[in-house]
C-alpha positions in Angstrom: -37.2 87.2 162.0 -36.2 85.3 165.7 -34.8 81.9 166.4 -35.4 78.9 163.9 -35.5 75.0 163.8 -35.5 73.0 160.7 -36.9 69.5 160.9 -37.8 66.8 158.3 -41.7 65.7 158.1 -41.0 62.5 156.6 -43.9 59.7 155.4 -43.3 55.2 155.7 -46.6 54.3 154.1 -48.4 57.0 155.5 -47.7 56.6 159.0 -46.0 60.3 159.2 -43.6 61.8 161.8 -41.8 64.7 162.4 -37.4 64.4 163.0 -35.2 66.8 164.2 -31.3 66.4 164.5 -31.3 66.8 168.4 -27.9 66.9 168.2 -26.7 69.6 169.4 -29.3 68.7 172.5 -31.4 72.3 171.4 -34.7 70.0 172.6 -33.9 69.2 176.6 -34.5 65.6 178.4 -37.6 66.6 179.9 -39.0 68.5 176.8 -39.3 66.3 173.7 -43.2 65.1 175.2 -44.4 68.4 175.5 -43.2 69.0 171.5 -44.6 66.5 170.4 -47.8 67.5 172.2 -47.9 71.2 170.5 -46.0 70.4 167.0 -48.0 67.2 166.3 -51.3 68.4 165.9 -53.1 68.3 163.0 -54.5 71.9 161.3 -52.8 73.9 164.4 -49.3 72.9 163.6 -47.6 70.7 161.2 -48.9 67.9 162.2 -47.9 63.8 162.8 -48.2 61.1 164.4 -44.9 61.1 166.1 -41.8 63.2 167.1 -38.2 61.8 166.6 -35.3 63.3 167.7 -31.6 62.0 167.1 -29.5 62.4 169.1 -25.4 61.2 169.4 -25.2 57.8 170.7 -24.3 57.1 173.9 -23.2 53.5 173.0 -19.8 52.3 170.9 -20.3 51.1 167.1 -23.9 53.0 167.3 -24.1 56.2 164.6 -27.3 57.8 166.4 -29.6 57.2 169.0 -33.6 58.3 169.0 -36.3 59.4 171.0 -39.3 59.2 169.9 -43.0 59.8 170.3 -46.4 59.2 169.8 -48.4 62.7 169.1 -50.1 62.3 172.8 -46.5 63.2 174.3 -46.2 59.4 174.9 -42.8 57.6 174.3 -42.4 54.8 172.7 -40.0 52.3 172.9 -40.2 51.4 169.2 -41.5 52.4 165.7 -41.4 50.3 162.7 -42.1 52.5 160.8 -40.4 55.6 162.4 -37.1 53.7 162.5 -36.9 53.6 158.7 -37.9 56.8 158.3 -35.6 57.8 160.9 -32.3 55.8 158.6 -33.5 57.3 155.9 -33.3 60.7 157.6 -29.7 59.7 159.5 -28.1 58.6 155.9 -29.5 61.8 154.2 -27.8 64.2 156.4 -24.9 62.4 156.6 -24.8 61.1 160.2 -24.8 57.4 158.7 -23.9 55.4 156.2 -26.3 53.3 154.1 -26.1 50.6 156.8 -26.2 51.5 160.4 -26.6 50.6 164.5 -29.2 52.6 166.4 -29.9 53.1 170.0 -33.6 53.2 170.7 -35.4 52.3 174.4 -36.8 48.4 172.8 -32.4 47.8 171.9 -29.8 48.2 168.7 -32.0 48.4 165.5 -30.2 47.6 162.3 -31.2 49.3 159.3 -29.7 49.6 155.4 -30.9 51.9 153.1 -31.7 51.2 149.7 -32.6 54.7 147.5 -36.4 55.7 148.8 -36.5 52.0 150.7 -35.1 51.5 154.1 -34.8 47.8 155.8 -34.7 47.0 159.2 -34.2 44.5 162.0 -36.7 44.4 164.1 -36.3 43.3 168.2 -37.3 40.2 168.7 -40.6 39.1 169.1 -41.3 38.6 172.7 -44.5 37.6 174.5 -47.1 35.6 172.6 -50.5 35.0 173.5 -52.6 33.1 171.7 -56.8 32.6 171.8 -57.3 34.9 173.9 -61.3 35.6 175.1 -61.9 39.5 175.0 -65.2 40.6 176.6 -66.3 44.4 175.1 -69.3 46.4 175.2 -70.0 45.5 171.6 -69.5 41.5 172.1 -66.8 38.9 172.9 -63.8 38.6 170.4 -61.1 36.2 170.3 -57.7 37.8 169.9 -53.9 37.0 169.7 -50.9 39.1 171.5 -47.7 39.6 170.4 -45.1 42.3 171.4 -43.1 43.7 168.7 -41.1 46.2 170.4 -44.3 47.6 171.5 -47.4 45.5 172.4 -49.9 44.6 169.5 -53.3 42.3 169.4 -54.2 41.0 166.1 -57.7 40.1 165.4 -58.4 38.4 161.9 -62.2 39.4 160.0 -63.1 39.0 156.9 -63.6 42.4 155.8 -61.8 45.3 156.8 -64.9 47.9 155.7 -67.2 46.5 158.1 -64.8 46.8 161.2 -65.9 50.0 163.6 -61.6 50.7 164.0 -62.4 53.5 166.5 -64.9 51.8 169.3 -63.7 48.2 169.0 -59.9 49.0 168.4 -59.8 51.5 171.7 -62.1 48.8 173.9 -59.6 46.3 173.4 -56.6 49.5 173.5 -58.0 49.9 177.0 -59.0 46.8 178.2 -58.2 45.9 181.5 -56.6 42.0 179.7 -53.3 44.3 178.5 -52.6 46.9 181.4 -50.8 48.4 182.4 -49.5 49.3 178.9 -52.0 49.4 176.7 -52.0 48.2 173.2 -52.1 48.6 169.9 -55.2 46.9 167.9 -54.2 45.4 164.6 -57.1 44.1 162.4 -56.0 41.7 160.0 -57.6 40.4 156.8 -56.0 37.2 155.3 -55.4 37.5 151.2 -53.6 33.9 150.0 -50.6 32.6 151.4 -48.6 35.5 151.4 -50.7 38.3 151.5 -52.7 40.3 154.1 -53.8 43.3 154.7 -54.7 45.5 157.8 -55.7 48.0 159.5 -54.5 49.7 163.0 -55.9 51.7 165.9 -53.2 52.8 167.3 -51.9 53.2 170.8 -50.8 57.1 172.0 -51.7 58.3 168.1 -55.2 57.4 169.6 -57.2 56.7 166.3 -56.1 54.7 162.9 -53.1 55.2 161.5 -52.4 54.9 157.4 -49.2 52.5 158.6 -47.7 50.9 161.7 -44.4 48.8 161.3 -44.5 47.2 164.7 -48.2 46.6 163.9 -47.7 44.8 160.8 -44.8 42.1 161.7 -47.1 41.3 164.9 -49.9 40.9 161.7 -47.4 38.8 159.6 -46.3 36.9 162.5 -49.7 35.6 163.7 -51.0 35.3 160.0 -48.2 33.0 159.7 -48.7 31.0 163.0 -52.5 30.7 163.2 -53.4 30.8 159.5 -49.5 29.1 158.1 -49.4 32.5 155.5 -45.3 32.2 154.5 -42.6 34.7 154.8 -42.0 37.2 153.4 -45.1 38.8 154.2 -46.8 41.3 151.9 -48.7 43.7 154.0 -51.3 46.1 152.5 -51.8 49.1 154.6 -54.6 51.9 155.1 -52.6 54.0 153.1 -51.9 51.7 149.9 -48.5 51.3 149.7 -47.0 47.8 150.5 -45.2 46.7 153.3 -43.6 43.3 153.7 -42.2 41.3 156.3 -39.4 38.9 156.5 -38.6 36.6 160.1 -37.5 32.8 160.4 -39.8 30.2 162.6 -37.9 27.9 164.0 -37.7 26.2 167.8 -36.5 28.6 169.5 -39.4 30.7 168.3 -39.2 33.7 165.4 -36.5 35.2 164.9 -34.5 37.2 162.2 -37.3 39.4 162.0 -37.1 42.5 159.1 -39.7 45.6 158.0 -38.9 46.7 154.5 -40.8 49.0 152.4 -40.5 52.7 152.0 -39.2 55.9 153.5 -40.4 59.1 152.3 -38.8 62.9 152.3 -43.0 65.0 152.4 -40.4 68.1 152.4 -38.5 70.1 155.0 -39.3 72.8 157.1 -38.4 75.6 159.7 -40.2 76.1 162.6 -40.4 79.4 163.9 -40.1 80.7 167.5 -43.8 81.4 168.1 -44.2 77.8 167.7 -41.3 76.6 169.4 
């Protein structure tokens, strides 16, 4: 039957991931990008927004290390929904206890698993820039920027259904103002003082995704600073699920940032040799 490799397909509010226990080192250090490009292709492979490799920890008092790759093979510093899925995967597979700490490029991440829900401590936000004028082929837009582990632009709209997410999102994602790293782009509608709705053009996927954890955090923080929305902010994602974003504002800026929501196991599978 040839070689087989087990994997989980998981979803964090519609953001879907392939997760592999790579503690044995089957996927080499320089092979993750190629694996992500191959396995994340929809219709011809498993299909996903990203690939997560769970690996042995390299630091004391941590449970595991992860490597995260977008569907295009680019390695990302952090992913909120992916982090929640990785935490539940580690708990279900007895890699970690319900309260855990794991290593990412962005730094150490702490998480707590309760049934199907995961509450994830996010990295401190940085590089806040408000009211940036961006000129695109579609016109001039006033946007806001923050890095919540990865770079995010937030643009407020009155009607999410009237936004050309792909065209405008792509224009801002590759805009000179956000180079060389580029940026994710979040279109946000304020619903009331505790609730917002969001659509995201995601860097690396190069398309709209049904949810983005770090983008939801960025949107919640900017909505609080710009429009007085109060935490915990409930974020309605395009996938239909809600994410809760907790944080505190003070003289030192935004801190104690947490992202909470469901992390679902969609299925378990075996990759056969012809796909490996």
